[in-house]
KESEZA-573408 format. One record per residue: x, y, z of N, C-alpha, C in turn; residue number from 1. Coordinates in steps of 0.1 Angstrom, whole numbers, always signed. Layout:
N
+-------+-------+-------+-------+-------+-------+-------+-------+-------+-----+
!  n_xx !  n_yy !  n_zz ! ca_xx ! ca_yy ! ca_zz !  c_xx !  c_yy !  c_zz ! num !
+-------+-------+-------+-------+-------+-------+-------+-------+-------+-----+
!     X !     Y !     Z !     X !     Y !     Z !     X !     Y !     Z ! NUM !
...
+-------+-------+-------+-------+-------+-------+-------+-------+-------+-----+
// end
This chain:
59
+-------+-------+-------+-------+-------+-------+-------+-------+-------+-----+
!  n_xx !  n_yy !  n_zz ! ca_xx ! ca_yy ! ca_zz !  c_xx !  c_yy !  c_zz ! num !
+-------+-------+-------+-------+-------+-------+-------+-------+-------+-----+
!  +125 !  +386 !   +85 !  +129 !  +371 !   +85 !  +141 !  +369 !   +77 !   1 !
!  +150 !  +360 !   +84 !  +162 !  +358 !   +76 !  +161 !  +349 !   +65 !   2 !
!  +169 !  +352 !   +54 !  +166 !  +345 !   +42 !  +173 !  +331 !   +45 !   3 !
!  +184 !  +331 !   +52 !  +191 !  +318 !   +56 !  +181 !  +307 !   +61 !   4 !
!  +173 !  +312 !   +72 !  +164 !  +306 !   +79 !  +153 !  +298 !   +69 !   5 !
!  +148 !  +308 !   +59 !  +139 !  +304 !   +50 !  +144 !  +293 !   +41 !   6 !
!  +157 !  +294 !   +36 !  +164 !  +285 !   +28 !  +164 !  +272 !   +35 !   7 !
!  +168 !  +272 !   +48 !  +170 !  +259 !   +56 !  +157 !  +253 !   +58 !   8 !
!  +146 !  +259 !   +59 !  +132 !  +255 !   +61 !  +128 !  +248 !   +48 !   9 !
!  +130 !  +255 !   +37 !  +126 !  +249 !   +24 !  +133 !  +238 !   +21 !  10 !
!  +147 !  +237 !   +24 !  +156 !  +226 !   +22 !  +150 !  +213 !   +30 !  11 !
!  +149 !  +216 !   +42 !  +143 !  +205 !   +50 !  +131 !  +201 !   +46 !  12 !
!  +122 !  +208 !   +41 !  +108 !  +203 !   +36 !  +110 !  +196 !   +23 !  13 !
!  +119 !  +201 !   +14 !  +121 !  +194 !    +2 !  +128 !  +181 !    +3 !  14 !
!  +138 !  +180 !   +12 !  +143 !  +166 !   +16 !  +133 !  +157 !   +22 !  15 !
!  +125 !  +161 !   +30 !  +115 !  +152 !   +36 !  +105 !  +147 !   +25 !  16 !
!  +101 !  +155 !   +17 !   +92 !  +151 !    +6 !   +98 !  +141 !    -3 !  17 !
!  +110 !  +144 !    -8 !  +117 !  +135 !   -18 !  +120 !  +122 !   -11 !  18 !
!  +124 !  +121 !    +2 !  +127 !  +109 !    +8 !  +115 !  +101 !   +11 !  19 !
!  +104 !  +107 !   +13 !   +91 !  +101 !   +15 !   +86 !   +94 !    +3 !  20 !
!   +89 !  +102 !    -8 !   +84 !   +96 !   -22 !   +93 !   +84 !   -25 !  21 !
!  +105 !   +84 !   -23 !  +114 !   +74 !   -25 !  +110 !   +61 !   -16 !  22 !
!  +108 !   +63 !    -4 !  +104 !   +52 !    +5 !   +91 !   +46 !    +0 !  23 !
!   +80 !   +54 !    -4 !   +69 !   +49 !    -9 !   +71 !   +41 !   -21 !  24 !
!   +78 !   +45 !   -30 !   +82 !   +39 !   -43 !   +89 !   +26 !   -41 !  25 !
!   +99 !   +24 !   -31 !  +106 !   +11 !   -28 !   +96 !    +2 !   -22 !  26 !
!   +87 !    +8 !   -13 !   +78 !    -3 !    -6 !   +67 !    -7 !   -16 !  27 !
!   +63 !    +1 !   -24 !   +53 !    -4 !   -34 !   +60 !   -15 !   -43 !  28 !
!   +72 !   -13 !   -46 !   +78 !   -21 !   -57 !   +81 !   -35 !   -50 !  29 !
!   +85 !   -35 !   -36 !   +87 !   -47 !   -29 !   +74 !   -55 !   -25 !  30 !
!   +64 !   -47 !   -20 !   +53 !   -54 !   -14 !   +41 !   -55 !   -23 !  31 !
!   +40 !   -47 !   -34 !   +28 !   -48 !   -42 !   +25 !   -63 !   -47 !  32 !
!   +33 !   -69 !   -53 !   +32 !   -84 !   -56 !   +26 !   -93 !   -45 !  33 !
!   +31 !   -91 !   -33 !   +27 !   -99 !   -21 !   +13 !   -95 !   -17 !  34 !
!    +9 !   -83 !   -17 !    -3 !   -78 !   -14 !   -13 !   -84 !   -24 !  35 !
!   -10 !   -83 !   -38 !   -19 !   -89 !   -47 !   -21 !  -104 !   -46 !  36 !
!   -12 !  -111 !   -43 !   -13 !  -125 !   -40 !   -21 !  -128 !   -29 !  37 !
!   -19 !  -121 !   -18 !   -29 !  -124 !    -7 !   -43 !  -119 !    -9 !  38 !
!   -45 !  -109 !   -17 !   -59 !  -106 !   -20 !   -65 !  -117 !   -30 !  39 !
!   -56 !  -123 !   -40 !   -62 !  -133 !   -46 !   -68 !  -145 !   -37 !  40 !
!   -58 !  -149 !   -28 !   -60 !  -160 !   -19 !   -73 !  -157 !   -11 !  41 !
!   -75 !  -145 !    -7 !   -86 !  -141 !    +1 !  -100 !  -143 !    -7 !  42 !
!   -99 !  -138 !   -19 !  -109 !  -139 !   -29 !  -114 !  -153 !   -32 !  43 !
!  -104 !  -161 !   -34 !  -106 !  -176 !   -36 !  -115 !  -182 !   -24 !  44 !
!  -108 !  -178 !   -12 !  -115 !  -185 !    +0 !  -130 !  -178 !    +1 !  45 !
!  -131 !  -166 !    -2 !  -146 !  -163 !    -1 !  -154 !  -169 !   -11 !  46 !
!  -149 !  -169 !   -23 !  -157 !  -178 !   -34 !  -160 !  -192 !   -29 !  47 !
!  -150 !  -199 !   -24 !  -152 !  -212 !   -19 !  -162 !  -213 !    -7 !  48 !
!  -161 !  -204 !    +0 !  -172 !  -203 !   +13 !  -186 !  -200 !    +6 !  49 !
!  -187 !  -191 !    -4 !  -200 !  -188 !   -11 !  -204 !  -202 !   -18 !  50 !
!  -196 !  -209 !   -23 !  -201 !  -221 !   -31 !  -206 !  -232 !   -20 !  51 !
!  -199 !  -233 !    -9 !  -201 !  -241 !    +2 !  -216 !  -239 !    +8 !  52 !
!  -219 !  -227 !   +10 !  -231 !  -222 !   +15 !  -243 !  -225 !    +4 !  53 !
!  -239 !  -223 !    -8 !  -249 !  -225 !   -20 !  -253 !  -240 !   -20 !  54 !
!  -243 !  -248 !   -18 !  -244 !  -263 !   -18 !  -253 !  -267 !    -7 !  55 !
!  -250 !  -262 !    +5 !  -256 !  -267 !   +17 !  -271 !  -262 !   +17 !  56 !
!  -273 !  -251 !   +11 !  -287 !  -245 !   +10 !  -296 !  -253 !    +1 !  57 !
!  -289 !  -260 !   -10 !  -296 !  -269 !   -19 !  -299 !  -282 !   -14 !  58 !
!  -292 !  -285 !    -3 !  -296 !  -300 !    +3 !  -307 !  -300 !   +11 !  59 !
+-------+-------+-------+-------+-------+-------+-------+-------+-------+-----+
// end
């Protein structure tokens, strides 16, 4: 096997891994606050629905 081919393969693999890590880090930084905010809103809606069901069951 040619050493040059092995070096090119390793280089391509390394570049792919590093670029994937950078993209994941950027996306987490940009969208994690938005995801947390949406999860809080969803949790509040679920809690409100549970309270409404509890109130209706007591009536």
